[in-house]
PALOBA-994190 format. One record per atom (N, C-alpha, C): x, y, z; residue in three letters. Coordinates in steps of 0.05 Angstrom, whole numbers, plus 5000, padded with zeros to 4 digits. Atoms other than C-alpha are relative to their C-alpha. Example, Ala and Ser with C-alpha at 12.3 -4.5 7.8 and 13.67 -1.06 7.14 Angstrom:
2
501849765000ALA
524649105156ALA
501850245000ALA
498449764999SER
527349795143SER
498550225014SER
This chain:
431
501649775000MET
500150005000MET
501550255001MET
498349725000MET
502950704981MET
499150175020MET
500749794981LYS
503251235030LYS
498950234989LYS
501349775009LEU
498951825026LEU
501650255005LEU
498649764994ASN
501652525016ASN
498250195017ASN
501749824984ASP
499153135056ASP
497550084987ASP
502449935014ALA
493853325003ALA
498149795003ALA
501850234999GLN
491052635003GLN
499149955027GLN
500650054970LYS
491052595080LYS
497750225006LYS
502049784995GLU
486953265080GLU
497549924989GLU
502350095012LYS
482352975031LYS
498449765015LYS
501250244982ARG
481252335074ARG
498550125024ARG
501449904975LYS
479752775134LYS
497550124995LYS
502649885007ILE
474253145100ILE
498049804993ILE
501950215007LEU
471252535072LEU
499149855026LEU
500950124975ARG
471152205142ARG
498150175016ARG
501749834986ASN
467952835170ASN
497249974989ASN
502550045013CYS
462352755120CYS
498649745007CYS
500950254992ILE
461652035135ILE
499050005031ILE
500649984972ASN
461252185211ASN
497950215006ASN
502049794997LYS
456252715200LYS
501050275012LYS
498949754987LYS
461053285226LYS
500150214977LYS
500049795024MET
460353635155MET
498549904980MET
501950065022THR
455453665102THR
501449974973THR
498650045027THR
457053495029THR
500150254986THR
499849735011ARG
455654215011ARG
502550125006ARG
497549884991GLU
461254455055GLU
502549854989GLU
497950125011ALA
465753915030ALA
500450074969ALA
499849915027ALA
464054104958ALA
501350264998ALA
498749745001ILE
466054814974ILE
502949995004ILE
497150024996GLN
472854605001GLN
501449864978GLN
498550135021PHE
474454134946PHE
499950154972PHE
500549875025GLY
471654594892GLY
498849844981GLY
501450205016ARG
467354044865ARG
497050045004ARG
503050024998THR
459653914856THR
499649815022THR
500850164979ILE
455753594909ILE
499949694991ILE
500050295013ARG
454652984863ARG
503049885001ARG
497350115001CYS
462152904855CYS
501049935025CYS
499250084973VAL
463352924930VAL
498649735009VAL
501650254995GLN
457852384938GLN
501449754989GLN
498750225012LYS
461551934889LYS
502749975014LYS
497450044986MET
468252044926MET
499449875026MET
500650154974ILE
464851824992ILE
499549724995ILE
500850295006ALA
462151204959ALA
502449844994ALA
497550135005ARG
468951024932ARG
501649945024ARG
498450044977TYR
472251144997TYR
498849775018TYR
501350224985LYS
467350685034LYS
500649744987LYS
499650275014GLU
468550144981GLU
503049925001GLU
497350085004ARG
476150184973ARG
501850125020ARG
498449884981GLY
478750595032GLY
502050214989GLY
498049805009ASP
485250985023ASP
500949964973ASP
499350055027GLU
486550664957GLU
498550184979GLU
501849845017SER
480851084926SER
501350294998SER
498749745002LEU
485051704941LEU
502250054984LEU
497350015015ILE
491151504901ILE
499149984969ILE
500949995030HIS
490651674824HIS
501049714988HIS
499650245014GLY
490651044780GLY
502749994986GLY
497550005013ASN
497051254741ASN
502550045018ASN
497749984983THR
501151344804THR
502049775001THR
498450215002GLY
507350914798GLY
500549894976GLY
499850115026LYS
506450754727LYS
501950144983LYS
498249895016LYS
511450874674LYS
498650154978LYS
501249845023HIS
509951404622HIS
499549834975HIS
500650135022THR
506951144557THR
502549984978THR
497949975019SER
512951384516SER
502549815010SER
497950174990GLU
517851014563GLU
499449714995GLU
500650285006ALA
513950364556ALA
500349924971ALA
499850045027ASN
513650434480ASN
503049974992ASN
497050035005GLU
521450524480GLU
501049735006GLU
499150284991LEU
522249884518LEU
498949804981LEU
501250205017LEU
517449514472LEU
501250024971LEU
498550015027GLU
520949784410GLU
502649855002GLU
497350154997GLN
527649504436GLN
499549694999GLN
500750295000ILE
524248824448ILE
499149904970ILE
500850095027ILE
521148814377ILE
502249994983ILE
497850015017LEU
527448994343LEU
502049805005LEU
498350254993ASP
531248474383ASP
499049754990ASP
501350255012ILE
526147954359ILE
500650004972ILE
499849985029PHE
526748204288PHE
502849924989PHE
497150025008TYR
534448224282TYR
501649765012TYR
498350214984ASN
536847684332ASN
498749725000ASN
501250254996THR
532047134327THR
501449804978THR
498850215018ARG
535446494295ARG
498749725003ARG
501150275000ILE
532345834277ILE
501849824982ILE
498450165016LYS
537345314251LYS
502150184985LYS
498149825014GLY
542145874236GLY
499050214981GLY
501449835018LYS
537046264196LYS
498350205014LYS
501849794988ASN
533446924212ASN
497149944986ASN
502750075013PRO
525846734199PRO
498650274990PRO
501549735007TYR
524147494192TYR
501550154978TYR
498349875021GLU
529147664136GLU
498150034976GLU
501649925023ASP
525448014078ASP
497249955005ASP
502750024992ILE
518948014113ILE
498450274998ILE
501649785003SER
513048484103SER
499250125026SER
500849904973TYR
510848974158TYR
497549885007TYR
502550104993GLN
503848684154GLN
500449705014GLN
499750264989TYR
506147964165TYR
501649995025TYR
498449974976PHE
511248144219PHE
498250085022PHE
501749894979THR
505848514258THR
498149765009THR
501550224994GLU
501547884253GLU
501449795017GLU
498550184985ILE
506947444278ILE
500550105028ILE
499649914973LEU
508347884337LEU
497649955018LEU
502450044984LEU
501147794359LEU
499749725003LEU
500650284999GLU
500647054345GLU
502349865015GLU
497950174988GLU
507646824370GLU
501050145028GLU
499049864976TYR
509347364424TYR
497950155015TYR
502149874986GLY
502647654445GLY
500450304999GLY
499449705000ILE
504948364425ILE
497950124980ILE
501949905019LYS
499048744397LYS
500650314996LYS
499249755008LYS
501149364358LYS
498750054971LYS
500949945027SER
498349714295SER
502549954978SER
498050025021VAL
501949584228VAL
501450254997VAL
498749725004SER
503350334221SER
502250035021SER
498449964981TRP
506750324288TRP
502549824999TRP
497850185005VAL
511049714275VAL
501750074976VAL
498449915023LYS
512849984206LYS
501650245006LYS
498349764991SER
515250664236SER
502549915013SER
497550074983LYS
519850304285LYS
502149844981LYS
498350145016MET
522649834232MET
501450164980MET
499049795017LYS
523650384182LYS
502150195013LYS
498349844985LYS
527050794235LYS
502649845006LYS
497750194997SER
532050194246SER
501549974975SER
498550045025GLY
533850214173GLY
498949784982GLY
501050215016TYR
529549644148TYR
497950104979TYR
502049945018LYS
525349694084LYS
498649734989LYS
501450255009SER
519849194064SER
500549954971SER
499950045029PRO
520848823997PRO
497750024984PRO
502649965014ILE
513648943980ILE
499850304995ILE
500449725008LYS
512549593943LYS
497350024987LYS
502749965013HIS
505549843928HIS
500150264982HIS
499649795015ASN
506650293871ASN
498549974969ASN
501550045023CYS
501350363815CYS
500250224981CYS
499749775015LYS
503551023785LYS
500749934971LYS
498950045027ASN
507350703726ASN
498449784984ASN
501750205014LYS
501850193706LYS
498750144978LYS
501149905025LYS
500250333633LYS
497249884993LYS
502550145005GLU
494649813628GLU
498749905024GLU
501550104978ILE
489249683677ILE
498349804992ILE
501750245004HIS
485749013680HIS
497749995019HIS
502150004983LEU
478849003706LEU
499549725015LEU
500450254983MET
477148483762MET
497649844987MET
502150175007ARG
472847903740ARG
498749905026ARG
501550084977ASP
467247733788ASP
500749705008ASP
499550274990ARG
468547113831ARG
497649824992ARG
502350205005LYS
464446463816LYS
498649995025LYS
502050014975GLU
458646373864GLU
500749745017GLU
500050244985HIS
460245653884HIS
502849905003HIS
497450155000GLU
466445293908GLU
500049764983GLU
499750225018GLY
469044803858GLY
498950044973GLY
501249945027GLU
465445133801GLU
502350054979GLU
497649945017LEU
472245393773LEU
502450005018LEU
497350034984VAL
479245203800VAL
502250094982VAL
497849905018GLN
485245593772GLN
502449845008GLN
497650184997ALA
491745173762ALA
502550174991ALA
497449875008ASP
498845433760ASP
502249905018ASP
497750064984GLY
505945313786GLY
501950215000GLY
498249804997THR
511345763810THR
502749895011THR
497250064988PRO
519045633820PRO
500850235016PRO
499149794981TYR
521946023878TYR
501949885021TYR
498450104978ASP
527145973932ASP
498649975025ASP
501950034978TRP
522345723984TRP
501649945026TRP
498550084975PHE
527645454033PHE
502450225006PHE
497549814995LYS
532446074028LYS
502649875000LYS
497150115005ASP
538245644006ASP
501350044972ASP
498849925028GLY
539345943936GLY
499349804979GLY
501150165020HIS
535745363900HIS
497150014997HIS
502949985003ASN
529045413869ASN
498849734999ASN
501850245002ASN
523644883876ASN
497350114992ASN
502749915012CYS
516644903845CYS
497849905015CYS
502550094987ILE
510144893881ILE
497750024977ILE
502150015019GLN
504544663835GLN
497450015016GLN
502549974983GLY
497344823859GLY
497650094984GLY
502449925009PHE
490144953851PHE
498550195018PHE
501549794981VAL
486245573877VAL
497350004990VAL
503049975006ASP
478645593880ASP
499550304994ASP
500549735007ASP
476146193844ASP
497950145017ASP
502149874983ALA
470146313891ALA
501150115026ALA
499149924974THR
474446393954THR
503150104998THR
497149925001GLY
481746453931GLY
501749815019GLY
498750194981TYR
483545873980TYR
501649804982TYR
498750215011PRO
488845373959PRO
498649735006PRO
501250264996THR
485444683948THR
501749784997THR
498250215003GLY
491444283931GLY
502850094992GLY
497349895006LEU
498844433933LEU
502149765003LEU
498050205001TYR
504944003918TYR
502950114988TYR
497449875006MET
512444183916MET
501849764987MET
498050175014THR
517543843866THR
502350174992THR
497649845005LYS
524344033840LYS
499550194976LYS
500749825022ASN
521044323775ASN
497049954992ASN
502950025008GLU
514144413746GLU
499949764980GLU
500350245015CYS
511743753718CYS
497449885003CYS
502750154998THR
505943273708THR
499749875027THR
500350144973LEU
507542873771LEU
499350215022LEU
500649814977GLY
507243513814GLY
497150074999GLY
502949945004TYR
500343703785TYR
498349785008TYR
501750244995THR
497842993792THR
499749965031THR
500450024973GLU
499442983866GLU
498550235014GLU
501749774990ALA
496643693879ALA
496949944995ALA
502850075006PHE
490143443845PHE
499149785019PHE
500850224981ARG
490042813889ARG
499550135027ARG
500549884975ASN
490543253950ASN
497350175001ASN
502349855004MET
484943693924MET
497749815001MET
502250175001ALA
480543093910ALA
499449855026ALA
500550144972THR
481842773980THR
498850215017THR
500749824980ASP
480643404018ASP
497050164991ASP
502249825007HIS
475143763977HIS
498249844980HIS
501550105021GLY
472943353915GLY
501050064973GLY
499249975029ILE
473143363841ILE
498550254991ILE
501549785009PRO
471644063810PRO
498749974974PRO
501350025024LEU
467544203752LEU
501950084977LEU
498449935020ALA
472744553711ALA
502750115014ALA
497649914993LEU
480244733713LEU
500750244978LEU
499249755016TYR
483045403687TYR
503150045002TYR
497249945000PRO
490545333674PRO
501250194977PRO
499049875022ASP
495445683628ASP
500549804976ASP
499650175023LYS
497745393561LYS
502549825002LYS
497650174997ALA
503645013589ALA
499649724989ALA
500250265010GLY
505444363558GLY
499349755018GLY
501450204983VAL
503243983619VAL
497149974997VAL
503150015000PHE
496144143607PHE
499149964969PHE
501049995026PHE
495544243529PHE
502349944979PHE
497950055020VAL
499043993467VAL
500150244983VAL
499649735013ASN
501944643435ASN
501449974972ASN
498750055025ASN
504944333372ASN
498050084978ASN
501849915020LYS
501744723315LYS
499949804976LYS
500050205022LYS
503844153265LYS
497749815004LYS
502050214996LYS
498843713298LYS
496950084998LYS
502649915005ASP
492944063270ASP
498749824978ASP
500750195016ASP
490143443238ASP
496749935005ASP
502750044995GLY
483043493264GLY
499549815025GLY
500150204978GLU
484442953320GLU
500350155026GLU
499649874971LYS
484143113394LYS
502549885013LYS
497350074987HIS
491143103423HIS
500150105029HIS
500249934973LEU
491543043498LEU
502949935015LEU
497750064985THR
497443083547THR
499349785022THR
500550194980GLN
498242583603GLN
497950115020GLN
501849904982PHE
494843033650PHE
497150074989PHE
502649975014GLY
489443213599GLY
498449745000GLY
501250265000ILE
487842473594ILE
498749945028ILE
501150054971MET
487142413670MET
497450155005MET
502149834996MET
482343003671MET
497449924984MET
502650105019GLU
477842753613GLU
499249755012GLU
500950244990ASN
477642063648ASN
498350065026ASN
501749924974MET
474942433712MET
497650184993MET
502349845006GLY
469942853673GLY
500550315009GLY
499549724994VAL
473443523689VAL
500850154974VAL
499749835022ASP
472944063638ASP
502750185003ASP
497549844996MET
479644433623MET
500450194977MET
499449825021PHE
480545063583PHE
502350185006PHE
497949844993PRO
486545523577PRO
499750305004PRO
500149734997ALA
487746213600ALA
502050114982ALA
498549915020HIS
490746653546HIS
502050235010HIS
498349794990SER
494347143593SER
500249955031SER
499850004973PRO
496847173664PRO
497750155014PRO
502149854986GLN
491847693680GLN
497349865001GLN
502650175000ALA
486147233660ALA
499549825024ALA
500250184977LYS
487746773718LYS
501550165024LYS
498749834981GLY
489847353763GLY
499949915030GLY
500450064973ARG
487147033827ARG
502349815009ARG
497750174994VAL
492346473826VAL
502950124999VAL
497649835003GLU
497746963804GLU
500550165025GLU
499849854976ARG
496247403864ARG
500549825023ARG
499550204979PHE
496146773911PHE
502949975001PHE
497450074999TRP
503246613888TRP
501650255011TRP
498749764991ASN
505347343900ASN
499950035030ASN
500349994971THR
502647323970THR
501549805015THR
498550204983ILE
505546663993ILE
503050034997ILE
497249995005GLN
512446813961GLN
501250205023GLN
499149824977HIS
512747384017HIS
499449895026HIS
500850084971ARG
510146944073ARG
501249715004ARG
499250284994LEU
511546194063LEU
503049945003LEU
497350074991PRO
519246214061PRO
500550065030PRO
499949924972ASN
518946584129ASN
498849795019ASN
501450214984LEU
514046064156LEU
501349745000LEU
498350245001PHE
518245494133PHE
502350045020PHE
497649984979VAL
524045754175VAL
498849995028VAL
501450034973LEU
519345874235LEU
499549715007LEU
500850274994LYS
517045154228LYS
502249794998LYS
497750195003GLY
524044864216GLY
499849814975GLY
500750165023ILE
521944594148ILE
502150094980ILE
497949965020ASN
527844504099ASN
500249804979ASN
500050205021THR
526343914054THR
497249994986THR
502550035016ILE
521143773999ILE
498049835013ILE
501850194987GLU
518243214039GLU
498550125023GLU
501149864978GLN
517043634099GLN
498150204990GLN
501749765013ALA
514044214056ALA
497449874992ALA
502450115010ASN
509243744023ASN
498249905022ASN
501850094979GLU
506643474088GLU
498650245014GLU
501049764987PHE
505944184115PHE
497950144981PHE
501949875018LEU
502544444051LEU
497249845000LEU
502950155003ARG
497243874053ARG
498750015025ARG
501550014977ASP
495843854126ASP
499450255017ASP
500049784983GLU
496944534159GLU
499550264985GLU
500049745012PHE
497845084108PHE
497350124991PHE
502949925008PRO
490545124080PRO
498550145023PRO
501549914976LYS
487845264152LYS
501450285005LYS
498649774995ILE
493245794162ILE
499250224979ILE
500949805022TYR
491546134095TYR
497350115006TYR
502949944995LYS
484046144114LYS
500050205025LYS
499949794977ARG
486046504179ARG
501050264990ARG
498849745009TRP
490247004143TRP
497950174983TRP
501749855020PHE
484847174090PHE
497349864999PHE
502450135001PRO
478046954109PRO
498150114979PRO
501849955020VAL
473246944049VAL
497749814999VAL
502150205002GLU
466346654047GLU
498750024969GLU
501150005026PRO
463446423978PRO
497250125000PRO
502649885001LYS
457146763953LYS
497749795005LYS
501950214994SER
453546103956SER
501149795019SER
499150194982LYS
453945584010LYS
500049704986LYS
499950255016GLU
452545013959GLU
502749984985GLU
497450065015THR
458944693931THR
499649844976THR
500050155027CYS
460344443862CYS
502149784999CYS
498050194994PHE
465943993889PHE
498649724998PHE
501350265001VAL
463843263871VAL
501649815018VAL
498250194980LYS
465742753926LYS
501249794983LYS
498350165017ALA
471242333898ALA
499949715009ALA
499750304994ASP
471541563895ASP
503049965002ASP
496949965000LEU
478941583919LEU
501349744988LEU
498550235013LYS
480240863895LYS
500250024970LYS
499949955028GLU
478041063826GLU
501850224991GLU
498249795005VAL
481741713830VAL
503049935000VAL
497450104998ASN
488041373851ASN
501049824976ASN
499650165023SER
487240893792SER
500750164974SER
499849815024ILE
487041493742ILE
502350165001ILE
497949794997LEU
492141963772LEU
502749864999LEU
497250135005LYS
498541653741LYS
500950084971LYS
498949965029ALA
503041813681ALA
500649734989ALA
499750255013THR
503241233631THR
501650034975THR
498250005024PHE
508541083579PHE
500249734989PHE
499550285014PRO
508940513527PRO
502749945001PRO
497450125001GLY
514740063526GLY
499949714991GLY
499750285009LYS
517039363507LYS
502349865013LYS
497850174986VAL
520938823546VAL
501149834975VAL
498450155022ASP
526238493500ASP
500249715007ASP
500150284994LYS
527637753497LYS
501649935025LYS
498350064974GLY
532537803555GLY
498450085025GLY
501549924976GLY
527138073600GLY
500650305009GLY
499049744991VAL
529938793599VAL
498550224986VAL
501249755013PHE
526439463583PHE
501550255010PHE
498749774992ALA
529340163582ALA
497750205006ALA
501949774996PHE
525840793610PHE
501550235011PHE
498849774991LYS
528741483618LYS
503049985009LYS
497550024990GLY
535841273621GLY
500649775017GLY
499650254981TYR
534740673668TYR
499349754986TYR
500850285013ARG
534439943648ARG
499049845025ARG
501450174982PHE
529739463686PHE
499849734990PHE
500350305005PHE
529138713690PHE
497149925009PHE
502650134993LEU
522138393685LEU
499749764984LEU
500250285014PRO
522437663666PRO
497249914997PRO
502750085001GLU
515037583675GLU
498650074971GLU
501249875026LEU
513337973608LEU
502050014979LEU
497950015022VAL
518937753562VAL
499050034973VAL
500949945027ASN
518138013492ASN
497350094996ASN
502849905000GLN
511638363506GLN
500050315000GLN
500449714996LYS
509039063499LYS
498950065026LYS
500949934973ILE
507839413565ILE
499350285001ILE
500649704993LEU
505340043597LEU
501550035028LEU
498549934977ILE
510040383648ILE
498450225013ILE
501949794985ASN
505940753702ASN
501950105023ASN
498749904976LEU
508741213754LEU
498650265011LEU
500849754987ASN
506541753805ASN
501450015025ASN
498449954978GLU
509442063867GLU
498849825024GLU
501150154976LYS
504741643913LYS
500749715000LYS
499650295002GLU
505840953888GLU
502649914988GLU
497650085011GLY
512440973851GLY
499749944973GLY
500150095030LEU
513540593786LEU
499349725002LEU
501050275003TRP
510039953765TRP
499349964970TRP
500350095029VAL
508939583699VAL
497249845000VAL
502250155007THR
502439313669THR
500149904973THR
500450095029SER
501338883607SER
497850144986SER
502149865015ILE
497239193551ILE
497649825000ILE
502150195001ASN
492838553559ASN
498450005025ASN
501449994972ASN
491038633633ASN
501050205019ASN
499349784981ASP
491639083693ASP
501749885024ASP
498350114978ARG
495938623736ARG
502650155001ARG
497649844995ARG
501538993768ARG
502649845002ARG
497550134998TYR
508938803761TYR
501950215010TYR
498149824989ILE
514639113800ILE
502849924988ILE
497450095012PRO
521139093759PRO
502250065017PRO
497649954984GLN
528139063786GLN
501850184982GLN
497949815012LEU
533139623771LEU
502549904997LEU
497550145005ILE
539239363738ILE
502450204991ILE
497949845013GLU
543039943706GLU
498950284998GLU
500749725005THR
543140693705THR
501950134981THR
498449845020ASP
545441163651ASP
498650264999ASP
501549774996THR
542741853673THR
501650244989THR
498649775007THR
547942293640THR
498750174980THR
501549845021GLY
543242493584GLY
497750165012GLY
502249864992PRO
537542973589PRO
497749845012PRO
502350154990MET
531742723631MET
498650165023MET
501449874978PRO
526342983679PRO
501249985026PRO
498750044974GLU
529343143746GLU
498149855020GLU
502050144980VAL
522942943786VAL
499749714994VAL
500150305005THR
522542263748THR
502449875009THR
497450134989LYS
529842143765LYS
499949965031LYS
499950024969LEU
528942293838LEU
497749795009LEU
502150224993LEU
522441843840LEU
501349734996LEU
498750265004ILE
526041253810ILE
502049935022ILE
497950064981GLU
531941323856GLU
498949985029GLU
501050034975ARG
527541403916ARG
498549725004ARG
501550274998VAL
523540763902VAL
501849784996VAL
498550255003PHE
528940303878PHE
502550025012PHE
497049984987LEU
535540563906LEU
499750055030LEU
500249924972LYS
532740803973LYS
502250195010LYS
498049844989ASN
538741054010ASN
502850014983ASN
497550015016ALA
544040863957ALA
500250214981ALA
499349785021LYS
547441373913LYS
500549894974LYS
499850125027PRO
546841223838PRO
502750094988PRO
497649945015ARG
553241193798ARG
499749934972ARG
500250035029PHE
554341203724PHE
500349714992PHE
499750275010ARG
552540523694ARG
500649815022ARG
499650154977GLU
552340193763GLU
498149785000GLU
502050214999VAL
549539483763VAL
499349935025VAL
501150034975TYR
544939353820TYR
499249695005TYR
500550294996ILE
543538603806ILE
501749894977ILE
498550165019ASP
547438073768ASP
498049904982ASP
502350085016ILE
542638003709ILE
500549724989ILE
499550275011ASP
546237383681ASP
499649775020ASP
500750214980ASP
545337003747ASP
497049975001ASP
502950005001VAL
538237203748VAL
498849864978VAL
501150125025VAL
536736983678VAL
500749705003VAL
499350294999LEU
540636303691LEU
498049865019LEU
501850134981SER
536336173752SER
497449974991SER
502950025013GLN
529936303714GLN
500049774981GLN
500150225018ILE
532235813660ILE
500049715014ILE
499750274984GLN
534135273713GLN
497449935013GLN
502850044988ARG
527435363747ARG
498049884980ARG
501850115019LYS
523735243683LYS
500849714991LYS
499450275007LYS
527834613667LYS
499449805022LYS
500950184981THR
526534303734THR
497149975002THR
502850025000ALA
519234473728ALA
499249794978ALA
């Protein structure tokens, strides 16, 4: 309890006299220079709280400017000195996002303008610049679709997501009605396998949309002008979408699918910092996070409700979806039971001298089927020759499935094919 000064003691004496009927409230009001009603309130507070009611609420508190100076030091210390696995998670962060992190992670509630002023004062400049003065062409906004799943925009973007100087590509789908990511998947580069897994995530969590709206990339459409023969030419991904009844038509400019372009611009300024905060530094960790946690975080950042509560997403039969979502390539097994694919040689004695279909996706790896039936065969990897050009994602998938932790070397033999063939012949003779 703080000690009362002389003025407060005199005030207490007058209030006690009023309570003990030694003085009227009118006389007390004249001495205080207050109204009678004000004196009555003072008497009520004194009866309730005693001497504490005589002490001003700000007594002993630090001035606001002094508290703000201390808070400024704390915030700048967080911004410049935080390290997670040797990296600063707030490097190249926007003022808006850093303000949100201060509230979520540290419980510091301040306005964006206040945080911005302190960071600019320390010499930091946000990488995001909002300058529309030099825009020569203005593109009008297209109204959102009314229903979720009515139209889903597709695109991929390579970026240094892990802040390690190497670009990786996130392929994804963004719903036109809300702007929310419905399926995301990261690979080394933009490819069919990445979009296939992103679509699988969307089908699992939301369902199958009515239509996709991608650009004219070779993953989605055959762009060879020489193939203007009146026949319908489809890419691997186009065949998958046709088999699932999903309409797909191209955007003729980035502005036409501006919703997904703005989505990439937003997460390029947020996701790398979030990866560092979460300790994510591999593609496998990133894909798990993008599938399980990131959609919820994005909805918390930018809550948007669709115009209609009814959805156009069709509930997916996941068994059927998984059977469709695969890249398929024709091949042939020679008389020795060997076939080649993308610089690798495989051994498959069950289908000697037969035409085959080579199937692969990120979920199930690589398997082979005969053109006559759907029975699956798992070949054995016998030799690699990957010095020539080949898709990086396909190479990594094959190595992950067949080599596991082994490091591939040029033309390294993983099984002795002569011994295997000899054992097959001896088995047939004894039979």
